[in-house]
C-alpha positions as CSV (number, residue, x, y, z in Angstrom):
1,M,1.7,-4.0,3.4
2,L,-0.5,-2.7,0.6
3,H,0.1,-4.1,-2.9
4,R,-1.4,-3.6,-6.3
5,G,-3.7,-6.5,-7.3
6,N,-1.3,-7.9,-9.9
7,C,1.8,-7.7,-7.7
8,P,3.7,-11.1,-7.7
9,D,4.8,-10.4,-4.1
10,A,1.1,-10.4,-2.9
11,K,0.7,-14.0,-2.0
12,S,-3.1,-13.8,-1.5
13,V,-5.4,-10.9,-2.2
14,A,-8.6,-11.1,-0.2
15,G,-10.2,-8.3,-2.2
16,L,-9.4,-5.1,-3.9
17,L,-9.8,-1.7,-2.2
18,S,-11.1,1.5,-3.8
19,V,-9.2,4.7,-3.5
20,D,-11.5,5.9,-0.7
21,E,-11.0,2.6,1.2
22,V,-7.2,3.0,0.9
23,R,-7.4,6.5,2.3
24,I,-9.6,5.4,5.2
25,A,-7.2,2.5,5.9
26,F,-4.3,4.8,6.1
27,E,-6.2,7.1,8.5
28,E,-7.0,4.1,10.7
29,F,-3.7,2.3,10.4
30,P,-1.0,4.9,9.8
31,E,1.7,2.2,10.2
32,M,0.6,0.4,7.1
33,E,3.2,0.4,4.3
34,M,2.9,0.5,0.5
35,H,5.0,-2.0,-1.4
36,E,7.9,-0.2,-3.1
37,M,8.1,-2.5,-6.1
38,C,4.5,-2.5,-7.4
39,A,3.9,1.2,-6.4
40,P,0.2,1.1,-5.6
41,W,0.0,4.8,-4.9
42,G,0.6,5.6,-8.6
43,S,-2.3,3.4,-9.8
44,L,-4.5,4.8,-7.0
45,G,-3.8,8.3,-8.1
46,I,-2.6,9.3,-4.6
47,D,0.7,10.8,-3.5
48,K,3.6,8.5,-2.5
49,P,3.7,8.3,1.3
50,P,6.8,9.8,2.9
51,A,9.7,7.4,3.7
52,R,9.5,5.8,7.1
53,K,12.2,6.4,9.7
54,G,14.1,3.3,10.7
55,G,13.2,1.4,7.5
56,G,10.3,-0.9,7.9
57,R,10.0,-4.6,7.0
58,R,9.3,-5.1,3.3
59,A,7.3,-8.0,1.8
């Protein structure tokens, strides 16, 4: 689950990723989800990913 750095649902943030690192992470791990509440795609300036079929687990 990808959160913005200031999201209260992110219990521990090991480090912040750049936009390029997020794009690479999604290429390598397409099952990764972005947290709906803190909306990290907006602050990263990237398009919101399409909704997943079957509804994934949310943090």
